[in-house]
N, C-alpha and C positions, 0 to 999 in steps of 0.2 A: 393441482397433483402433479398432471405430467411437467409443466415447467418446471414446479418444485423440485424432482428427482433428477430433470434433465440439469440443471443447475449445480447441484451436488458433485453427481458424476465429473461435471466440467472441472469443478474445484479441487476434486481431489486429485485429477490429475496434474495439479502445481505442486503436491506435497514430493517437496525433493526426498529422495533416500538418502543421499549424502548426508542431508542434517538432522533427517528423524532421530537419530539419538541425544541429539542437545536437550530435546523438552517431551517430556512423556506426554503422548497424548490420552486426554481424558474419554471415559468413555460417551459416546455419542447421547446428546440429550433427548429424554424423553417428549414425548409431546406435552406439555402444559404451558399453562399461563404465568408460572413461577418461574422466578429467575435465579439461579442456583449457583452458587459459586464452585467450581471444581467440575460443573455440566457444563454452564453455559458461557462462563468466563473463566480464567485463570488470576488469583490475586499474586504478581510479581514480587520477589524476594525483596525486603524493604532496602537492599544492597542497592537495586539496580538504580533507582531514581538519584542515588548519588555518585552515580559513575559518570567523569568528566565529559564523554561524548553525550549522556541523557540530558547532562546538565546544560551543554552549549544546544542541544534542539530545544529544549523546555527554555532558555533563558531567551528565544524569539519571540517567545509569546507572554512572556511575561506579564502577570496580571490576569490571564485567561487559562482556561480548561482547555489543553493542546490533544486535539485527537490527529494519532498519526496513522495513513493508512498506507500501509507495507503492499506493494503492488510490482507485476511487471508486465510490461507487453506481451509478453509470449505466452502469459497465462491465462488460458480461454475462461477457468472461474472468473479473473479481474474484469475481464472482458464484459462476461455477463452482469457483473455486478456494478458497472459503471453507471447505468441509468440510475438505477436504483441508490447508490450512493451520492450521486450528485444532486439530485431531486433532495435526498434527506439533508444534505451539508447545506444545501441553499436555503434552509427553515432554520439554520441554526442561530440563535439568540447571538449577541455580540459577545458573551463574557465564553464563547467557545472558537475556536482557531484549529481550523484543519490545515492538515500540512499531508504530502502525497511523497510518500519516499521510496523510489524504486530502488528493487534490487537484484541480485546478481547470483544465480546460483550455481554458473556454472561460465566460462570465457565466451560461449554464443549469448548468452545473457546480457554482457557487461555492454555493446555498443547500444544496444535499446535504453540501457537504465541511463548512462551518460546523456544520452540525447534528450531525455526528459529533461535534466537539468539544461542543454540548451535552449530548449522552446522556452522553460523556466524563465531563462534570464532574460528572454527575448520579449517576454508579457505574451505568448501565446500558447497557453497551455488549453484554454478553454477553445480555441480556435484548431489546433493540432492535433490533441490527445485523442479524437475521434477518427483521423486520418490515419495515425498509425496503429490505431487498434482495428480498423476495417482492412488496413493492409495487411495486415499478419493473418486476422481471423477470416475476414470475406474472402481478399483476393490471394490469400495464402503465400504473401511473401515471406522469404525469410528474414530479412533485412538484420543482420549478421555480423554486418560490416559496416565501417563509417561513410564510405561512399554509396553503398544500397540507400541506404538512409537520407544522407545528403541529397542525394538524387531526387528521391521522394520528394521531399520537403520542398524542393526546389519546385517542384510542380504545383505548388499550392503557396508563392509567394515570398519564400526564405531564399534567400542570396545566399548561393554557395559559397564564397568566399568568408562570410559571415559566419555562418554554419561552422564551420572547417576551423574558424579563426577559435572561436567560442569552446567546441567542441576540444581542440587539442589545449584549450588553454589554461592557465594555474585553477582558477575559482571552481571550474567544472570536474577534473581532477580531485579538488578537495573536497569537493560535495559529494562527488560518488565515493570517495573514500569513507567518508565520513558516515555515509549511509549505508554501509556495508559493516561497520562499525557497532552503529547502533543496531541494526537488525540483529545481530550476535550478542550485544548486549543488553535488548529487551525480548528476547530467546524468543524470537522469531522463527518457524522452521518450516512452516509453508506460508503458501500467499492464494488469496489474498487476506490477510491479516490487519487488524487494528488494535492500535496498543493509547489506553488513553492517561494521559498526563503521565506515563511514565510507571502508570500504577497497575493498571490493568490488560489481561491479553483476551481478548477473543476473537474468532473466526469462523468461516462458515462453516467448517467441518463437526465444529460444536454446535452452532444453532440450527444447521442443516436448512436453514432457509432466509433468503434477504431478509423479508418482513422482521424475524425473530432477531437478526442481527441488529439492526436498527433498534428494535426496543431495546435490547442487552445495551448498545450504547446508549441510548437515552436513559437508561437506571443507571451507568457508571457514572456519565457525566453529573446525575444529579447525586452519587454518592461524591464523588470531590467536590460540588459545589457545598453541599452539606457536610466536608470534613470529616467525613466518615470513612 
């Protein structure tokens, strides 16, 4: 129980006041085994999956059910969820595609969001995600500039020139811009949050517990699979 409430407090820290008006927050979920629309998850408007940026993301996983986790390395709740989400993701069948979408709620968040796309491009997300999360939340390093992040990763086998070239390159900047547009299109106002197939949104503020969040994701995936 203590772990549950610590997790909730950390997650709520990540709610951005700047974007709070974008999407009304439903009443927190009651303690029940039932999964209820409007309580544990939100059905996004039918127009959302038709938007160009959402279509672009969904097209990357054509024929699969896309699960997009919106997160930030700056977010304590995202850090706390990392282990549970990774364990859940590892058990998903082949028709489910997991996407990580780094977001920025301000200029100090942008460098780390872009850094995610650099390590993704290098094929080192599994290796370096814990390094960045631990540096921010255990070692209390701000990591709010390109040079700070580059120096950290250089201590873990990443060449400075390769990191800087990718960070400043067209592809990473395109992906970062696209991710911010996707966050807005899918009405994500806080992190960690998860969108299933561009149709359903849930987050820890609704489920109040990581275990319940995974149950809701399983439920939503099955809804999409059945075409409901």
